[in-house]
PASEBA-1860 file (N, C-alpha, C; in nm, 3 decimals):
! residues 304
1> MSRVTLAQ> 24.882/19.626/14.931/24.800/19.510/14.898/24.661/19.526/14.957 ~ 24.562/19.472/14.889/24.424/19.481/14.937/24.408/19.400/15.064 ~ 24.336/19.455/15.160/24.312/19.384/15.286/24.210/19.274/15.269 ~ 24.119/19.289/15.173/24.011/19.193/15.152/24.037/19.119/15.021 ~ 24.023/18.988/15.026/24.049/18.908/14.906/23.922/18.897/14.820 ~ 23.943/18.860/14.694/23.829/18.835/14.605/23.744/18.720/14.657 ~ 23.809/18.622/14.718/23.734/18.507/14.772/23.636/18.552/14.879 ~ 23.676/18.647/14.963/23.585/18.698/15.066/23.464/18.768/15.003
9> WQMLAAVV> 23.490/18.849/14.901/23.379/18.915/14.833/23.288/18.812/14.766 ~ 23.347/18.707/14.708/23.267/18.603/14.645/23.177/18.533/14.747 ~ 23.230/18.508/14.867/23.149/18.442/14.969/23.039/18.533/15.022 ~ 23.069/18.661/15.036/22.964/18.755/15.076/22.854/18.759/14.971 ~ 22.891/18.766/14.845/22.793/18.769/14.737/22.708/18.643/14.738 ~ 22.769/18.528/14.766/22.694/18.402/14.769/22.592/18.403/14.883 ~ 22.631/18.454/14.997/22.539/18.460/15.112/22.418/18.547/15.078 ~ 22.443/18.659/15.014/22.334/18.750/14.977/22.247/18.690/14.868
17> DHGGFARA> 22.310/18.633/14.767/22.236/18.579/14.652/22.149/18.460/14.691 ~ 22.194/18.380/14.791/22.121/18.259/14.829/22.040/18.276/14.958 ~ 22.041/18.397/15.012/21.953/18.425/15.124/21.998/18.375/15.259 ~ 22.123/18.341/15.274/22.172/18.297/15.404/22.295/18.210/15.392 ~ 22.356/18.183/15.510/22.482/18.108/15.511/22.463/17.962/15.471 ~ 22.355/17.899/15.518/22.336/17.756/15.494/22.316/17.728/15.344 ~ 22.228/17.804/15.280/22.202/17.782/15.138/22.325/17.817/15.053 ~ 22.393/17.924/15.091/22.513/17.962/15.017/22.621/17.856/15.030
25> AEAIHKSP> 22.635/17.800/15.150/22.736/17.697/15.173/22.709/17.576/15.085 ~ 22.583/17.539/15.071/22.547/17.425/14.987/22.573/17.456/14.839 ~ 22.544/17.578/14.800/22.558/17.615/14.658/22.703/17.622/14.614 ~ 22.794/17.671/14.699/22.934/17.689/14.657/23.027/17.586/14.722 ~ 22.967/17.489/14.790/23.043/17.376/14.847/23.146/17.422/14.950 ~ 23.100/17.508/15.040/23.179/17.551/15.154/23.096/17.524/15.279 ~ 23.161/17.516/15.392/23.086/17.498/15.516/23.029/17.632/15.562 ~ 22.914/17.632/15.631/22.859/17.758/15.682/22.956/17.832/15.772
33> STLNHAVH> 23.034/17.759/15.848/23.129/17.825/15.938/23.239/17.897/15.860 ~ 23.278/17.838/15.745/23.379/17.903/15.661/23.326/18.035/15.607 ~ 23.200/18.034/15.561/23.140/18.156/15.508/23.124/18.260/15.619 ~ 23.079/18.214/15.735/23.058/18.305/15.848/23.189/18.371/15.888 ~ 23.295/18.292/15.892/23.426/18.346/15.930/23.475/18.446/15.825 ~ 23.457/18.413/15.695/23.504/18.501/15.589/23.435/18.636/15.592 ~ 23.302/18.636/15.618/23.227/18.762/15.620/23.264/18.845/15.742 ~ 23.275/18.778/15.857/23.312/18.853/15.978/23.454/18.909/15.966
41> KLEEQLGV> 23.544/18.834/15.905/23.680/18.882/15.884/23.679/19.003/15.791 ~ 23.593/18.998/15.688/23.580/19.111/15.595/23.533/19.236/15.669 ~ 23.432/19.219/15.755/23.380/19.334/15.831/23.488/19.390/15.923 ~ 23.565/19.300/15.982/23.672/19.342/16.073/23.780/19.418/15.998 ~ 23.815/19.370/15.879/23.921/19.435/15.803/23.879/19.571/15.751 ~ 23.750/19.584/15.715/23.700/19.711/15.661/23.652/19.807/15.769 ~ 23.621/19.752/15.885/23.567/19.834/15.992/23.424/19.878/15.965 ~ 23.349/19.799/15.887/23.212/19.832/15.849/23.127/19.705/15.857
49> EVLEPVGR> 23.007/19.716/15.912/22.915/19.603/15.910/22.848/19.595/15.773 ~ 22.853/19.478/15.711/22.794/19.463/15.579/22.665/19.381/15.583 ~ 22.645/19.302/15.689/22.524/19.222/15.703/22.459/19.249/15.837 ~ 22.328/19.238/15.840/22.254/19.251/15.965/22.147/19.142/15.969 ~ 22.119/19.087/16.090/22.021/18.979/16.101/21.878/19.031/16.084 ~ 21.797/18.950/16.017/21.654/18.977/16.004/21.584/18.844/16.027 ~ 21.540/18.823/16.153/21.485/18.693/16.187/21.594/18.588/16.179 ~ 21.568/18.482/16.104/21.667/18.376/16.086/21.756/18.399/15.964
57> QVRLTEAG> 21.732/18.507/15.894/21.810/18.538/15.775/21.895/18.662/15.798 ~ 21.971/18.697/15.698/22.053/18.818/15.704/22.027/18.900/15.578 ~ 22.054/19.028/15.589/22.042/19.116/15.473/22.155/19.217/15.477 ~ 22.178/19.278/15.364/22.285/19.378/15.354/22.247/19.505/15.428 ~ 22.344/19.563/15.494/22.324/19.697/15.547/22.334/19.796/15.431 ~ 22.304/19.921/15.459/22.316/20.022/15.353/22.459/20.030/15.302 ~ 22.556/20.024/15.394/22.696/20.026/15.355/22.731/19.898/15.278 ~ 22.673/19.787/15.322/22.699/19.659/15.256/22.649/19.658/15.112
65> ELLLRRAR> 22.534/19.720/15.087/22.481/19.727/14.951/22.576/19.802/14.859 ~ 22.627/19.915/14.909/22.719/19.994/14.829/22.848/19.917/14.801 ~ 22.903/19.856/14.907/23.030/19.786/14.890/23.016/19.663/14.800 ~ 22.908/19.587/14.817/22.892/19.467/14.736/22.867/19.503/14.590 ~ 22.795/19.613/14.566/22.773/19.656/14.428/22.906/19.685/14.359 ~ 22.995/19.751/14.429/23.127/19.777/14.372/23.211/19.650/14.363 ~ 23.195/19.563/14.462/23.272/19.438/14.463/23.233/19.348/14.346 ~ 23.106/19.350/14.310/23.063/19.267/14.198/23.133/19.309/14.068
73> QLLEGAEA> 23.160/19.438/14.055/23.235/19.484/13.938/23.376/19.425/13.938 ~ 23.437/19.417/14.057/23.569/19.356/14.067/23.564/19.208/14.033 ~ 23.461/19.140/14.082/23.448/18.997/14.055/23.428/18.970/13.907 ~ 23.345/19.051/13.842/23.323/19.035/13.699/23.451/19.061/13.621 ~ 23.526/19.164/13.663/23.652/19.195/13.596/23.754/19.084/13.613 ~ 23.758/19.027/13.734/23.853/18.917/13.758/23.817/18.795/13.675 ~ 23.687/18.767/13.664/23.642/18.653/13.584/23.678/18.675/13.436 ~ 23.657/18.798/13.388/23.691/18.829/13.250/23.841/18.817/13.227
81> LEDVAERL> 23.919/18.861/13.324/24.065/18.854/13.312/24.111/18.710/13.304 ~ 24.054/18.624/13.385/24.091/18.482/13.381/24.051/18.419/13.249 ~ 23.935/18.462/13.196/23.890/18.409/13.068/23.986/18.449/12.956 ~ 24.031/18.576/12.959/24.127/18.622/12.859/24.258/18.545/12.871 ~ 24.304/18.525/12.994/24.430/18.452/13.015/24.419/18.309/12.962 ~ 24.305/18.247/12.987/24.284/18.110/12.938/24.287/18.105/12.786 ~ 24.219/18.202/12.723/24.216/18.205/12.578/24.354/18.236/12.520 ~ 24.428/18.326/12.584/24.563/18.355/12.537/24.652/18.231/12.548
89> GEGLEAEI> 24.631/18.154/12.654/24.705/18.030/12.670/24.674/17.930/12.561 ~ 24.555/17.940/12.504/24.513/17.851/12.396/24.553/17.905/12.259 ~ 24.622/18.020/12.255/24.666/18.077/12.129/24.579/18.190/12.077 ~ 24.490/18.242/12.160/24.403/18.351/12.117/24.483/18.479/12.100 ~ 24.457/18.548/11.990/24.524/18.675/11.965/24.469/18.784/12.057 ~ 24.556/18.874/12.101/24.510/18.989/12.178/24.448/19.094/12.087 ~ 24.490/19.094/11.959/24.443/19.193/11.863/24.449/19.133/11.723 ~ 24.354/19.168/11.639/24.363/19.131/11.497/24.352/19.257/11.413
97> VLSVDQIF> 24.417/19.254/11.297/24.415/19.367/11.205/24.337/19.324/11.080 ~ 24.229/19.397/11.054/24.140/19.366/10.943/24.142/19.482/10.844 ~ 24.170/19.453/10.718/24.165/19.555/10.613/24.051/19.522/10.518 ~ 23.959/19.616/10.502/23.840/19.594/10.419/23.828/19.709/10.319 ~ 23.815/19.673/10.192/23.798/19.777/10.091/23.668/19.853/10.116 ~ 23.671/19.982/10.092/23.555/20.067/10.118/23.432/20.027/10.038 ~ 23.448/19.953/9.930/23.332/19.915/9.850/23.255/19.799/9.911 ~ 23.312/19.731/10.011/23.244/19.619/10.075/23.117/19.669/10.144
105> PPVVLARA> 23.005/19.596/10.132/22.879/19.644/10.192/22.894/19.674/10.341 ~ 22.873/19.797/10.384/22.897/19.833/10.524/22.806/19.760/10.622 ~ 22.684/19.730/10.582/22.594/19.660/10.675/22.645/19.520/10.703 ~ 22.705/19.456/10.603/22.761/19.322/10.622/22.880/19.328/10.718 ~ 22.967/19.426/10.696/23.083/19.442/10.784/23.039/19.468/10.928 ~ 22.942/19.556/10.947/22.896/19.590/11.081/22.838/19.467/11.152 ~ 22.759/19.390/11.080/22.698/19.272/11.140/22.802/19.166/11.172 ~ 22.902/19.151/11.086/23.008/19.053/11.113/23.088/19.094/11.237
113> MEAFSRDY> 23.119/19.223/11.249/23.196/19.268/11.364/23.114/19.261/11.492 ~ 22.984/19.284/11.482/22.897/19.272/11.599/22.894/19.127/11.648 ~ 22.882/19.033/11.554/22.882/18.891/11.591/23.017/18.851/11.650 ~ 23.126/18.901/11.591/23.259/18.872/11.643/23.275/18.923/11.786 ~ 23.221/19.042/11.813/23.237/19.101/11.947/23.166/19.019/12.053 ~ 23.060/18.950/12.015/22.991/18.864/12.113/23.076/18.742/12.147 ~ 23.148/18.690/12.049/23.230/18.571/12.073/23.364/18.606/12.138 ~ 23.420/18.719/12.098/23.553/18.757/12.146/23.552/18.904/12.194
121> PHVRVQLH> 23.483/18.930/12.303/23.467/19.070/12.347/23.597/19.137/12.390 ~ 23.699/19.058/12.422/23.823/19.117/12.473/23.934/19.125/12.368 ~ 23.905/19.082/12.247/24.004/19.091/12.140/23.989/19.226/12.071 ~ 24.096/19.302/12.067/24.093/19.431/11.999/24.094/19.410/11.848 ~ 24.027/19.500/11.778/24.022/19.493/11.631/24.069/19.627/11.575 ~ 24.169/19.620/11.487/24.209/19.737/11.410/24.150/19.723/11.271 ~ 24.058/19.812/11.237/23.994/19.808/11.106/24.053/19.916/11.017 ~ 24.106/19.874/10.902/24.158/19.969/10.803/24.062/19.968/10.684
129> ESVLNGGV> 24.008/20.084/10.651/23.918/20.097/10.536/24.003/20.136/10.415 ~ 24.036/20.038/10.335/24.132/20.058/10.226/24.062/20.085/10.094 ~ 24.142/20.123/9.996/24.095/20.143/9.858/24.194/20.075/9.765 ~ 24.142/19.995/9.670/24.222/19.930/9.567/24.339/19.852/9.628 ~ 24.464/19.896/9.603/24.581/19.820/9.645/24.614/19.834/9.793 ~ 24.539/19.915/9.865/24.574/19.941/10.005/24.576/19.815/10.090 ~ 24.474/19.730/10.077/24.470/19.607/10.155/24.576/19.509/10.111 ~ 24.599/19.498/9.981/24.701/19.408/9.929/24.839/19.449/9.980
137> EMLYDGSA> 24.865/19.579/9.983/24.993/19.627/10.033/25.013/19.587/10.179 ~ 24.905/19.588/10.259/24.915/19.548/10.399/24.948/19.399/10.410 ~ 24.898/19.319/10.316/24.936/19.177/10.315/25.084/19.161/10.289 ~ 25.134/19.233/10.188/25.276/19.225/10.155/25.363/19.272/10.271 ~ 25.316/19.373/10.344/25.392/19.426/10.458/25.381/19.335/10.581 ~ 25.286/19.242/10.578/25.263/19.158/10.695/25.191/19.230/10.806 ~ 25.124/19.341/10.774/25.060/19.421/10.878/24.910/19.395/10.891 ~ 24.853/19.309/10.808/24.711/19.276/10.819/24.697/19.125/10.833
145> DLVVSGLA> 24.609/19.083/10.923/24.583/18.940/10.941/24.481/18.889/10.839 ~ 24.389/18.977/10.802/24.279/18.937/10.715/24.244/19.055/10.626 ~ 24.224/19.028/10.496/24.199/19.135/10.400/24.078/19.100/10.314 ~ 23.990/19.198/10.293/23.881/19.185/10.197/23.912/19.283/10.086 ~ 23.937/19.231/9.966/23.984/19.315/9.856/23.924/19.271/9.724 ~ 23.912/19.366/9.634/23.868/19.336/9.499/23.984/19.302/9.407 ~ 24.106/19.304/9.460/24.226/19.275/9.380/24.294/19.149/9.430 ~ 24.351/19.075/9.340/24.427/18.957/9.378/24.561/18.999/9.437
153> AQGFLGEP> 24.612/18.920/9.529/24.742/18.945/9.591/24.838/18.834/9.551 ~ 24.943/18.871/9.479/25.038/18.772/9.431/25.102/18.700/9.549 ~ 25.098/18.567/9.544/25.157/18.487/9.652/25.060/18.452/9.761 ~ 24.935/18.497/9.749/24.832/18.467/9.849/24.711/18.405/9.779 ~ 24.645/18.314/9.848/24.525/18.251/9.794/24.403/18.315/9.859 ~ 24.317/18.372/9.776/24.193/18.430/9.828/24.075/18.341/9.795 ~ 23.966/18.362/9.864/23.843/18.288/9.836/23.733/18.387/9.797 ~ 23.651/18.353/9.698/23.543/18.444/9.660/23.450/18.472/9.777
161> LVSVRFIA> 23.416/18.599/9.795/23.333/18.637/9.909/23.201/18.700/9.864 ~ 23.209/18.804/9.782/23.090/18.875/9.739/23.123/18.954/9.613 ~ 23.024/18.982/9.533/23.044/19.068/9.416/22.967/19.198/9.438 ~ 23.036/19.309/9.422/22.977/19.440/9.447/22.936/19.503/9.314 ~ 22.811/19.548/9.306/22.761/19.612/9.185/22.786/19.763/9.191 ~ 22.852/19.815/9.089/22.874/19.959/9.075/22.775/20.015/8.975 ~ 22.722/20.135/9.003/22.630/20.202/8.912/22.684/20.342/8.881 ~ 22.682/20.379/8.753/22.720/20.515/8.713/22.604/20.608/8.748
169> VAHPEHSL> 22.629/20.709/8.829/22.522/20.797/8.875/22.566/20.943/8.872 ~ 22.467/21.030/8.879/22.489/21.174/8.893/22.364/21.233/8.956 ~ 22.373/21.357/8.995/22.257/21.430/9.048/22.150/21.439/8.939 ~ 22.021/21.434/8.975/21.916/21.442/8.873/21.923/21.566/8.785 ~ 21.981/21.676/8.838/21.992/21.799/8.760/22.125/21.811/8.687 ~ 22.205/21.706/8.688/22.334/21.711/8.620/22.313/21.729/8.469 ~ 22.409/21.794/8.406/22.399/21.822/8.261/22.384/21.694/8.178 ~ 22.442/21.586/8.223/22.431/21.461/8.148/22.287/21.412/8.143
177> HKLDRMLD> 22.214/21.428/8.253/22.074/21.386/8.255/21.989/21.479/8.167 ~ 22.031/21.603/8.156/21.952/21.699/8.077/21.964/21.674/7.927 ~ 22.060/21.590/7.886/22.068/21.555/7.744/21.947/21.472/7.702 ~ 21.887/21.407/7.799/21.760/21.335/7.777/21.771/21.232/7.664 ~ 21.877/21.154/7.667/21.896/21.047/7.569/21.995/20.946/7.626 ~ 22.011/20.835/7.554/22.110/20.738/7.594/22.249/20.799/7.578 ~ 22.339/20.767/7.669/22.472/20.826/7.671/22.577/20.721/7.634 ~ 22.690/20.768/7.581/22.804/20.679/7.563/22.924/20.742/7.632
185> LRDLEQHR> 23.037/20.674/7.627/23.154/20.720/7.700/23.206/20.853/7.649 ~ 23.181/20.885/7.521/23.225/21.015/7.468/23.152/21.130/7.536 ~ 23.025/21.106/7.576/22.953/21.210/7.649/23.018/21.237/7.785 ~ 23.064/21.129/7.849/23.122/21.145/7.983/23.254/21.222/7.980 ~ 23.326/21.212/7.870/23.458/21.277/7.862/23.451/21.428/7.884 ~ 23.336/21.488/7.860/23.324/21.633/7.870/23.283/21.680/8.010 ~ 23.271/21.587/8.104/23.221/21.623/8.237/23.314/21.570/8.347 ~ 23.299/21.627/8.465/23.388/21.594/8.577/23.355/21.456/8.634
193> QLVVRDSA> 23.460/21.374/8.646/23.445/21.243/8.708/23.504/21.247/8.850 ~ 23.435/21.186/8.944/23.483/21.175/9.081/23.539/21.035/9.102 ~ 23.661/21.026/9.147/23.724/20.896/9.170/23.784/20.895/9.311 ~ 23.805/20.773/9.362/23.860/20.757/9.497/24.005/20.712/9.486 ~ 24.090/20.779/9.561/24.234/20.756/9.556/24.271/20.620/9.616 ~ 24.363/20.551/9.552/24.418/20.427/9.604/24.487/20.456/9.738 ~ 24.455/20.376/9.840/24.514/20.401/9.972/24.653/20.339/9.989 ~ 24.701/20.266/9.888/24.837/20.210/9.895/24.939/20.324/9.893
201> QRQSLDAG> 25.046/20.306/9.970/25.149/20.408/9.979/25.254/20.395/9.869 ~ 25.274/20.273/9.817/25.382/20.251/9.720/25.329/20.217/9.581 ~ 25.249/20.110/9.572/25.200/20.064/9.443/25.056/20.110/9.422 ~ 25.035/20.239/9.405/24.899/20.289/9.385/24.852/20.254/9.244 ~ 24.720/20.243/9.232/24.662/20.195/9.108/24.547/20.284/9.066 ~ 24.538/20.315/8.938/24.421/20.380/8.882/24.332/20.272/8.822 ~ 24.205/20.273/8.857/24.115/20.168/8.811/23.986/20.229/8.760 ~ 23.921/20.157/8.668/23.794/20.204/8.614/23.816/20.297/8.496
209> WLKAEQRW> 23.708/20.357/8.453/23.712/20.448/8.337/23.762/20.584/8.384 ~ 23.872/20.633/8.330/23.935/20.756/8.379/23.969/20.850/8.265 ~ 23.880/20.862/8.167/23.911/20.943/8.049/23.846/21.081/8.051 ~ 23.782/21.116/8.159/23.719/21.248/8.165/23.826/21.357/8.164 ~ 23.800/21.463/8.092/23.894/21.576/8.088/23.913/21.635/8.226 ~ 23.805/21.641/8.302/23.811/21.693/8.439/23.799/21.573/8.533 ~ 23.879/21.575/8.640/23.870/21.466/8.737/23.905/21.517/8.875 ~ 23.823/21.486/8.972/23.853/21.515/9.111/23.878/21.382/9.181
217> TVSHLSTS> 23.988/21.376/9.259/24.024/21.254/9.331/24.012/21.277/9.480 ~ 23.935/21.193/9.547/23.912/21.206/9.691/23.962/21.080/9.761 ~ 23.961/21.083/9.893/24.019/20.972/9.970/23.916/20.873/10.022 ~ 23.790/20.909/10.019/23.689/20.820/10.078/23.562/20.821/9.993 ~ 23.496/20.707/9.984/23.374/20.696/9.907/23.264/20.788/9.959 ~ 23.260/20.808/10.091/23.157/20.895/10.147/23.171/21.038/10.096 ~ 23.295/21.082/10.074/23.318/21.215/10.019/23.269/21.222/9.875 ~ 23.297/21.118/9.799/23.252/21.114/9.660/23.099/21.120/9.653
225> IDMLERNL> 23.031/21.045/9.739/22.884/21.043/9.737/22.828/21.179/9.775 ~ 22.890/21.243/9.875/22.845/21.377/9.915/22.859/21.475/9.799 ~ 22.969/21.467/9.726/22.990/21.557/9.612/22.892/21.526/9.499 ~ 22.861/21.399/9.478/22.762/21.363/9.377/22.627/21.426/9.410 ~ 22.589/21.418/9.537/22.460/21.473/9.577/22.458/21.626/9.571 ~ 22.575/21.687/9.564/22.585/21.833/9.548/22.600/21.872/9.401 ~ 22.583/21.775/9.312/22.588/21.799/9.168/22.725/21.849/9.123 ~ 22.830/21.786/9.178/22.966/21.828/9.145/23.036/21.732/9.049
233> GFAWVPET> 22.967/21.632/8.999/23.030/21.540/8.906/22.950/21.412/8.893 ~ 23.009/21.315/8.824/22.949/21.183/8.811/23.050/21.079/8.857 ~ 23.003/20.958/8.886/23.095/20.853/8.931/23.025/20.718/8.925 ~ 23.106/20.614/8.926/23.056/20.479/8.949/23.067/20.452/9.100 ~ 22.957/20.414/9.162/22.952/20.398/9.307/22.887/20.264/9.341 ~ 22.932/20.196/9.448/22.867/20.072/9.490/22.719/20.094/9.520 ~ 22.637/20.008/9.465/22.492/20.022/9.481/22.451/20.020/9.628 ~ 22.516/19.937/9.710/22.477/19.925/9.850/22.497/20.055/9.928
241> LIETSLAS> 22.585/20.143/9.877/22.613/20.268/9.949/22.518/20.381/9.910 ~ 22.443/20.364/9.802/22.359/20.475/9.754/22.213/20.434/9.738 ~ 22.173/20.323/9.798/22.034/20.280/9.782/21.936/20.386/9.830 ~ 21.966/20.448/9.945/21.878/20.553/9.998/21.878/20.674/9.907 ~ 21.996/20.710/9.855/22.006/20.826/9.767/21.928/20.804/9.638 ~ 21.933/20.682/9.586/21.858/20.650/9.465/21.708/20.650/9.492 ~ 21.668/20.591/9.605/21.525/20.583/9.636/21.464/20.720/9.661 ~ 21.544/20.811/9.720/21.493/20.945/9.751/21.505/21.040/9.633
249> GRLKPLPL> 21.575/20.999/9.527/21.591/21.086/9.410/21.707/21.181/9.419 ~ 21.792/21.167/9.522/21.909/21.256/9.532/22.014/21.221/9.428 ~ 22.013/21.096/9.384/22.101/21.052/9.277/22.018/20.972/9.176 ~ 22.067/20.971/9.052/21.994/20.903/8.945/22.094/20.831/8.854 ~ 22.066/20.705/8.819/22.158/20.632/8.730/22.170/20.701/8.595 ~ 22.291/20.705/8.543/22.312/20.760/8.410/22.267/20.659/8.304 ~ 22.193/20.704/8.203/22.142/20.612/8.100/22.248/20.578/7.995 ~ 22.350/20.505/8.040/22.458/20.467/7.949/22.415/20.350/7.860
257> SAGGIREA> 22.451/20.357/7.734/22.416/20.248/7.643/22.495/20.122/7.676 ~ 22.610/20.137/7.740/22.691/20.023/7.784/22.782/20.070/7.897 ~ 22.809/19.983/7.990/22.904/20.015/8.096/22.847/20.088/8.215 ~ 22.715/20.105/8.219/22.655/20.177/8.331/22.657/20.098/8.460 ~ 22.664/19.967/8.448/22.670/19.879/8.565/22.792/19.790/8.554 ~ 22.866/19.779/8.662/22.985/19.694/8.665/22.978/19.604/8.787 ~ 23.047/19.494/8.780/23.056/19.402/8.893/23.202/19.391/8.937 ~ 23.225/19.399/9.067/23.360/19.386/9.122/23.362/19.270/9.220
265> PMQLIHRD> 23.412/19.152/9.179/23.420/19.039/9.272/23.525/19.064/9.380 ~ 23.489/19.034/9.504/23.578/19.058/9.617/23.623/18.926/9.676 ~ 23.745/18.928/9.730/23.803/18.808/9.789/23.832/18.828/9.937 ~ 23.830/18.718/10.008/23.872/18.714/10.148/24.009/18.647/10.151 ~ 24.109/18.719/10.202/24.247/18.670/10.195/24.310/18.671/10.334 ~ 24.362/18.556/10.376/24.438/18.546/10.501/24.585/18.578/10.475 ~ 24.647/18.641/10.571/24.792/18.659/10.561/24.860/18.522/10.569 ~ 24.813/18.437/10.659/24.866/18.301/10.671/24.754/18.216/10.730
273> RDRAGPAT> 24.681/18.147/10.645/24.565/18.071/10.690/24.604/17.963/10.791 ~ 24.717/17.895/10.768/24.756/17.786/10.856/24.793/17.833/10.995 ~ 24.848/17.953/11.003/24.890/18.006/11.133/24.789/18.101/11.195 ~ 24.677/18.119/11.129/24.576/18.212/11.181/24.525/18.164/11.316 ~ 24.512/18.257/11.411/24.461/18.223/11.543/24.309/18.210/11.541 ~ 24.251/18.167/11.652/24.106/18.146/11.658/24.024/18.272/11.633 ~ 24.072/18.387/11.677/23.996/18.510/11.655/23.996/18.549/11.508 ~ 24.110/18.536/11.442/24.117/18.566/11.298/24.027/18.473/11.219
281> RAMAQHLR> 24.030/18.345/11.253/23.944/18.248/11.184/23.797/18.279/11.209 ~ 23.766/18.321/11.332/23.627/18.353/11.364/23.579/18.476/11.286 ~ 23.665/18.577/11.274/23.627/18.696/11.198/23.599/18.659/11.053 ~ 23.685/18.575/10.995/23.666/18.533/10.857/23.532/18.460/10.841 ~ 23.500/18.374/10.936/23.375/18.298/10.927/23.254/18.389/10.943 ~ 23.262/18.487/11.031/23.149/18.580/11.047/23.128/18.661/10.920 ~ 23.235/18.699/10.851/23.220/18.770/10.725/23.149/18.681/10.622 ~ 23.189/18.554/10.615/23.123/18.461/10.523/22.975/18.446/10.559
289> DEVAVCPD> 22.948/18.428/10.688/22.810/18.404/10.732/22.720/18.522/10.701 ~ 22.769/18.644/10.727/22.685/18.762/10.707/22.663/18.791/10.560 ~ 22.763/18.764/10.476/22.743/18.776/10.332/22.633/18.682/10.286 ~ 22.630/18.562/10.344/22.535/18.460/10.301/22.391/18.494/10.339 ~ 22.372/18.564/10.452/22.235/18.587/10.500/22.186/18.729/10.481 ~ 22.278/18.823/10.457/22.237/18.963/10.452/22.170/18.995/10.318 ~ 22.048/19.047/10.319/21.981/19.078/10.192/22.045/19.191/10.115 ~ 22.129/19.272/10.180/22.192/19.384/10.113/22.324/19.348/10.046
297> ARRIDKIE> 22.366/19.221/10.061/22.488/19.176/9.994/22.450/19.093/9.873 ~ 22.527/19.107/9.767/22.499/19.030/9.644/22.599/18.917/9.634 ~ 22.553/18.796/9.663/22.643/18.682/9.663/22.684/18.645/9.520 ~ 22.807/18.595/9.509/22.860/18.559/9.378/22.774/18.453/9.311 ~ 22.721/18.357/9.391/22.645/18.249/9.330/22.504/18.293/9.291 ~ 22.472/18.421/9.316/22.339/18.469/9.277/22.346/18.584/9.177 ~ 22.463/18.607/9.120/22.474/18.710/9.019/22.400/18.664/8.894 ~ 22.318/18.751/8.839/22.242/18.714/8.719/22.333/18.712/8.598
END
C-alpha cells in the first residue's frame, strides 16, 4: 500500500498553488495546522523535504518540484477515474460500437467523433467502416449500437441523415474520355468497372450498375480511388471523396447522357433508441449536428 495518501498530495499542491498554508487553508476549507501536519507527515513518510521556507512563505525544493509534478498526474488520474465511475453509475456506456458506411463524408465523421471525444473522453469507440449490408448485418447481430447506412434495416426505424452524391469518373486519359462524345451505358460495358465489395458476411449485396464485361472488386473505397487514378478502370464514387482528385485533374467525370450522377440517401439507425445510453445518444446527435453545419456534406433538405 502507498505510504502517502492522495489527500496529502492534494494538500501539498494547495499550499504551493496558493502560496502558503494560510491561503491554502482558506481555499480548501482546512485549518492551517491540518495542512502543516499533512505536509510534514508526507516528508516524514518519504524521507525527503518537499518545502523550504522563504521569508514568511514556502517554496518547493528541487525534490519537491519533481515529486509534486508526478503527484499531479496521479491527482488528475484519480479525478478522471471518479468522473468515469460517476458516469457509469448514471448509465454511461464504457464503449460504443459505431458502424458507418464508407460512402459517408469522412470530414463529417471526423468532426463528429472529435466533438464526441470532448464530451466523453473516457468512452471507447469501436468504428466499423462498412459497405452496403455490412452495417445492417451488425444491427441484426446486435453488435452495433449505432449505424449509418444507405440501406434500410427491416425491423428498425432509421432517420434521414444525409444524401451522398456519386459521380461516374475515370482517369483523364481513359479510353472512354478519348471517345470525345457523350456516352451511354453500352459504352461502359466494354470497359473495366471498379466496385467495392459488400462487407456483410452472410447477406452480401451487389448494388449499382454492374454490366461491364470486366469487373474488379475491392474491399475499400480508397483502393478503388487509387486504381482510378492509375487509369485501371471507371467507377461511381462519392463526390466528397474525390473533390481534390477532380480539382487537380487526376480524375474526370464521364460525360454520360444519363446516370452519370446518383444520389444515395443515408440513414441513422439505433439498435435500440429507447435503451440507448447517453454516449450513444450523444454520438448520434454529433453526427446530426456536423451534417447540418459541414459545407462538405449535402443535406437531404438541400438536394436540388
